[in-house]
N, C-alpha and C positions, 0 to 999 in steps of 0.2 A: 504494500500500500504506500503510495506516495502522498506527501502533504505539501501544500504550497507554503513557501517561506515568506513571511511578511517582509522581513529585511533580508538582504542577500547573505548575511553572516549567521542568521538565526538557525539553529539546528532543531530538528523535531525533538519533542520531549517524550521520552519513553517512561512507562509505568511498569514496575515489577510487581508480580504476584506469585504466590506459591500454592501449588496444588500437589498433594501427596508427596511432599518433600522435594518437588521439582520446581525451580524458579523459572518463570517465563517473563519476557519483556514484550510489551505491546504499545501501540499508539492508540490513544483514546480520541474518539471524535468529539468535536465541540458540543454536540447535542447530548452525548453521553455524560460529559463533564458537567453540564448544566441541569441534568435530570433532578427530579425531586426525590429526595431520599425516602426510603420505605419507613413507615412508622407502624409499630404493632397496633392493631385495632383494639379498641376498648372492649373487653370481654363482656361488659355489662350492657352493651348496646347492640340492638339488632338493626342493621341498615338494609335498605332495599337493594336487591341485586340488579333490578331492572326498573325502568320508569313504568308506571302503570296507574291503575285506578283500584282503590280498595273496594272489594265487594262484600266481604264478611269478616268481621273481627270476632274471633272466638274466645277472647279473654277480656277481663276487665281489671282495672287497677286493684292490686292486692291479691289477685288470684295466684295460687301456687301452680307451677307448670313443671312437667317432667320432660326429659330429653325426648325429642321426636314428636311431641304433641303439636298439632297444628294450631297456630296462633292467628294466622291471617290467610285469607284467600283473596287474591287480586288478579285483575285482568291486565295482561300485557301482550301485545302483538296478536290480539284476537284469541288468546289462549288463557285458560284459568291456571294460575300458579299458586302454590302453597308455600307459606313460610312456616318453618317448624322451629321449635325451641332447640338450641344446641347445648343447653345445660339445664339442670334443675334449678329452680329459683322462684322468686316472687316478683310479679310484675310491679314495678315502681311507677311507671308512667306509660301512657299510650299516646302517640302523636298523630294517629290517623283515625278516621271514622269512615263508615261506608259512604262511598261516593267521592271521597277525597282523591285528587290526582296528586301523584308524587313523582319525583325524579329519581334517577339512580343515586345510590348512597344517601338517600333521605333517611333520617332517624325515624324508625317505626315504633320500637318498644325499648324500654330501659328496665333492666333488672335492679333489684335492691342490692 
């Protein structure tokens, strides 16, 4: 891979990384260097995976839920989709009601 040099004397900048005790050097693209760093999601929040419209909310504030329990049914791309609890817990807050439209990564539920 060749990179353009801004000034005639500037050398490309290599980054080193190690995998299984072997060190490699590579050139990183500007878009890779400007990327947004990954942040661990909050385990107490359920976010929407798709934009859609809430059809049926199966829990209310204060309800105890079990792993795998359906908490919401929503329509997205002309299909019915379900949101299930990925942990046991108590519902602290609900941020959608039937008929609400929401975007991707919208906060739907929060656990205590």
